[in-house]
VEXTI-477588 format. One record per atom (N, C-alpha, C): atom name; x, y, z. Coordinates in steps of 0.001 Angstrom, whole numbers, plus 500000, padded with zeros to 6 digits. Layout:
residues N
("CA",(X,Y,Z))
...
END
This chain:
residues 97
("N",(830051,904909,364857))
("CA",(830897,906180,365432))
("C",(831203,906014,366865))
("N",(832197,906571,367064))
("CA",(832547,906251,368662))
("C",(832243,907661,369406))
("N",(832332,907486,370768))
("CA",(831815,908519,371725))
("C",(832511,909875,371318))
("N",(833739,909826,370961))
("CA",(834353,911165,370568))
("C",(833843,911797,369580))
("N",(833664,911321,368332))
("CA",(832709,911763,367415))
("C",(831627,912461,367517))
("N",(830737,911720,368307))
("CA",(829485,911969,368639))
("C",(829568,913287,369496))
("N",(830407,913353,370436))
("CA",(830604,914525,371276))
("C",(831095,915703,370433))
("N",(832004,915649,369617))
("CA",(832492,916707,368785))
("C",(831309,917222,367797))
("N",(830416,916325,367348))
("CA",(829285,916659,366491))
("C",(828323,917494,367229))
("N",(828065,917110,368516))
("CA",(827171,917869,369323))
("C",(827602,919150,369725))
("N",(828949,919228,370049))
("CA",(829472,920521,370489))
("C",(829419,921545,369182))
("N",(829837,921087,368126))
("CA",(829698,921898,366873))
("C",(828420,922214,366616))
("N",(827267,921551,366606))
("CA",(826181,921902,366484))
("C",(825747,922957,367483))
("N",(825983,922843,368647))
("CA",(825617,923778,369628))
("C",(826358,925231,369350))
("N",(827638,925058,369113))
("CA",(828318,926543,368659))
("C",(827629,927126,367535))
("N",(827265,926244,366487))
("CA",(826749,926983,365267))
("C",(825245,927621,365598))
("N",(824716,926904,366450))
("CA",(823208,927520,366805))
("C",(823387,928839,367731))
("N",(824448,928839,368606))
("CA",(824707,930036,369376))
("C",(825065,931090,368395))
("N",(825824,930942,367364))
("CA",(826195,932094,366449))
("C",(824925,932634,365746))
("N",(824023,931662,365455))
("CA",(822721,932181,364825))
("C",(822001,933056,365698))
("N",(821911,932842,367077))
("CA",(821066,933478,367922))
("C",(821684,934910,368205))
("N",(822825,935238,368029))
("CA",(823440,936499,368459))
("C",(822878,937633,367651))
("N",(822625,937578,366246))
("CA",(822139,938555,365411))
("C",(820582,938901,365760))
("N",(820001,937676,366075))
("CA",(818598,937890,366564))
("C",(818326,938649,367653))
("N",(819209,938495,368818))
("CA",(819194,939208,370029))
("C",(819512,940656,369629))
("N",(820543,940911,368856))
("CA",(821171,942278,368614))
("C",(819818,943077,367896))
("N",(819252,942296,367146))
("CA",(818214,943108,366302))
("C",(817167,943528,367182))
("N",(816788,942876,368384))
("CA",(815786,943142,369337))
("C",(816207,944643,370018))
("N",(817418,944957,370104))
("CA",(817841,946127,370734))
("C",(818236,947262,369784))
("N",(818188,947110,368466))
("CA",(818788,948087,367530))
("C",(817675,948572,366798))
("N",(817572,949796,366582))
("CA",(816664,950509,365936))
("C",(816794,952160,365893))
("N",(815568,952811,365916))
("CA",(815508,954207,366115))
("C",(814531,954564,367162))
("N",(814568,955704,367804))
("CA",(813603,956262,368774))
("C",(813552,957808,368670))
("N",(812205,958112,369011))
("CA",(812012,959631,368985))
("C",(812185,960034,370473))
("N",(813161,961042,370548))
("CA",(813483,961478,371909))
("C",(813580,962919,371808))
("N",(813072,963832,372566))
("CA",(813099,965314,372670))
("C",(812748,965928,371349))
("N",(811974,965341,370493))
("CA",(811566,965698,369164))
("C",(812536,965288,368024))
("N",(813512,964521,368425))
("CA",(814448,964387,367335))
("C",(814538,962767,367307))
("N",(815022,962185,366041))
("CA",(815229,960768,365943))
("C",(816530,960369,366220))
("N",(816731,959352,367017))
("CA",(817992,958782,367526))
("C",(818242,957361,367138))
("N",(819427,957006,366558))
("CA",(819695,955663,366162))
("C",(820223,954963,367657))
("N",(819746,953772,367768))
("CA",(819912,952775,368850))
("C",(820885,951625,368492))
("N",(821781,951173,369154))
("CA",(822461,949943,369023))
("C",(822662,949396,370336))
("N",(822229,948147,370479))
("CA",(822179,947317,371806))
("C",(821594,948166,372842))
("N",(820566,948816,372428))
("CA",(819661,949642,373367))
("C",(820117,950963,373798))
("N",(821344,951476,373148))
("CA",(821959,952729,373688))
("C",(821836,953599,372433))
("N",(821744,954860,372651))
("CA",(821686,955875,371650))
("C",(823128,955898,371174))
("N",(823339,955918,369797))
("CA",(824672,956018,369379))
("C",(824728,957273,368411))
("N",(823772,958125,368325))
("CA",(823739,959259,367396))
("C",(822367,959518,366742))
("N",(822485,960697,366159))
("CA",(821164,961134,365663))
("C",(821072,960401,364196))
("N",(819792,960214,363861))
("CA",(819319,959510,362751))
("C",(819610,960593,361576))
("N",(820532,960123,360530))
("CA",(820987,961122,359639))
("C",(820390,960686,358162))
("N",(819429,959681,358034))
("CA",(818765,959503,356717))
("C",(817501,958542,356923))
("N",(816605,958425,355972))
("CA",(815666,957524,356184))
("C",(816090,956093,356281))
("N",(815418,955219,357131))
("CA",(815776,953967,357284))
("C",(814616,953039,356904))
("N",(814964,951911,356062))
("CA",(814048,950924,355738))
("C",(814281,949697,356706))
("N",(813326,949201,357494))
("CA",(813364,948164,358342))
("C",(813123,946732,357561))
("N",(813477,945727,358298))
("CA",(813350,944411,357919))
("C",(811948,944077,357218))
("N",(810869,944706,357914))
("CA",(809610,944205,357322))
("C",(809112,945210,356263))
("N",(810043,945999,355801))
("CA",(809579,946974,354590))
("C",(809227,948322,355058))
("N",(808881,948553,356431))
("CA",(808376,949848,356955))
("C",(809695,950779,356795))
("N",(809232,952153,356335))
("CA",(810247,953036,356215))
("C",(810100,954082,357495))
("N",(811177,954512,357955))
("CA",(811181,955505,359144))
("C",(811854,956874,358572))
("N",(811175,958022,358538))
("CA",(811760,959090,358086))
("C",(812474,960051,359435))
("N",(813208,961072,358959))
("CA",(814032,961726,359980))
("C",(812913,962641,360935))
("N",(811821,962911,360368))
("CA",(810846,963797,361081))
("C",(809946,962866,361926))
("N",(810273,961541,362144))
("CA",(809467,960608,362980))
("C",(808402,960058,362449))
("N",(807914,960206,361083))
("CA",(807129,959445,360489))
("C",(807355,958149,360124))
("N",(806556,957184,360050))
("CA",(806658,955907,359794))
("C",(805770,955429,358629))
("N",(806225,954887,357612))
("CA",(805366,954345,356398))
("C",(805555,952846,356435))
("N",(804312,952334,356658))
("CA",(804359,950847,356617))
("C",(804338,950387,354969))
("N",(804822,949124,354840))
("CA",(804950,948466,353595))
("C",(803650,948769,352734))
("N",(802472,948594,353325))
("CA",(801235,948664,352657))
("C",(800775,950193,352583))
("N",(801547,951223,352827))
("CA",(801282,952418,352587))
("C",(800726,953323,353756))
("N",(800379,952744,354919))
("CA",(799807,953562,356143))
("C",(800847,954294,356574))
("N",(800576,955511,357069))
("CA",(801494,956451,357597))
("C",(801072,956758,359043))
("N",(802033,956826,360004))
("CA",(801926,957260,361302))
("C",(802953,958043,361935))
("N",(802696,958775,362763))
("CA",(803768,959803,363429))
("C",(804140,959100,364822))
("N",(805445,958725,364962))
("CA",(805881,958402,366259))
("C",(805658,959383,367382))
("N",(805330,958936,368510))
("CA",(805201,959804,369516))
("C",(806524,959742,370566))
("N",(806723,960653,371258))
("CA",(807813,960881,372133))
("C",(808208,959478,373079))
("N",(809370,959105,372792))
("CA",(809605,957716,373533))
("C",(809330,956500,372787))
("N",(808759,956533,371514))
("CA",(808368,955335,370743))
("C",(809743,954926,370006))
("N",(809828,953601,370106))
("CA",(810918,953192,369276))
("C",(810371,952277,368203))
("N",(811449,952236,367058))
("CA",(810912,951127,366000))
("C",(812297,950488,365766))
("N",(812180,948889,366033))
("CA",(813453,948104,365992))
("C",(813589,947885,364444))
("N",(814940,947213,364307))
("CA",(815258,947046,362981))
("C",(814214,945986,362281))
("N",(813635,945052,362982))
("CA",(812775,944221,362516))
("C",(811283,944870,362100))
("N",(811094,946212,362498))
("CA",(809960,946948,362159))
("C",(808948,946938,363285))
("N",(809153,946285,364376))
("CA",(808332,946241,365451))
("C",(808408,947570,366257))
("N",(807368,948163,366856))
("CA",(807381,949430,367627))
("C",(807277,949165,369156))
("N",(807872,949685,369985))
("CA",(807835,949461,371370))
("C",(808125,950869,371937))
("N",(807883,950929,373346))
("CA",(807969,952177,374126))
("C",(809388,952130,374915))
("N",(809943,953188,375034))
("CA",(811189,953407,375842))
("C",(810940,952937,377422))
("N",(811633,952412,377942))
("CA",(811580,951981,379410))
("C",(811614,953417,380062))
("N",(810807,953865,381214))
("CA",(810673,955017,381992))
("C",(811923,954809,382866))
("N",(812491,955981,382946))
("CA",(813749,956080,383943))
("C",(813161,956835,385265))
END
C-alpha cells in the first residue's frame, strides 16, 4: 500500500467513528424533566414541549405523564421537582440557575 491509500483509510476511519459519537452525545442531553409539577421533553438539554404520552427509555424504564417512573423490574418511583430522566434511562438533577 502506498502512503495515499493509508492516509485515506485513516481519514475514513476517523470520520466513521465521529458519526457514531454524535448520537451518544445527543442521548445524554435528551429526555424528560419534571418542572413546575409538569413533565417536559428535552432535546439537546432544552425544553421542547410538554410530554404528551408515556415514554419508554432505552433501559426499559417507563416514564408516565404524572412523573412516575417504573423500572424494567417493576419498581415505581416518583420524580421530584427538577429531576430528569435521560433517554438511556439514567436520572439526573437539573442544573441550578
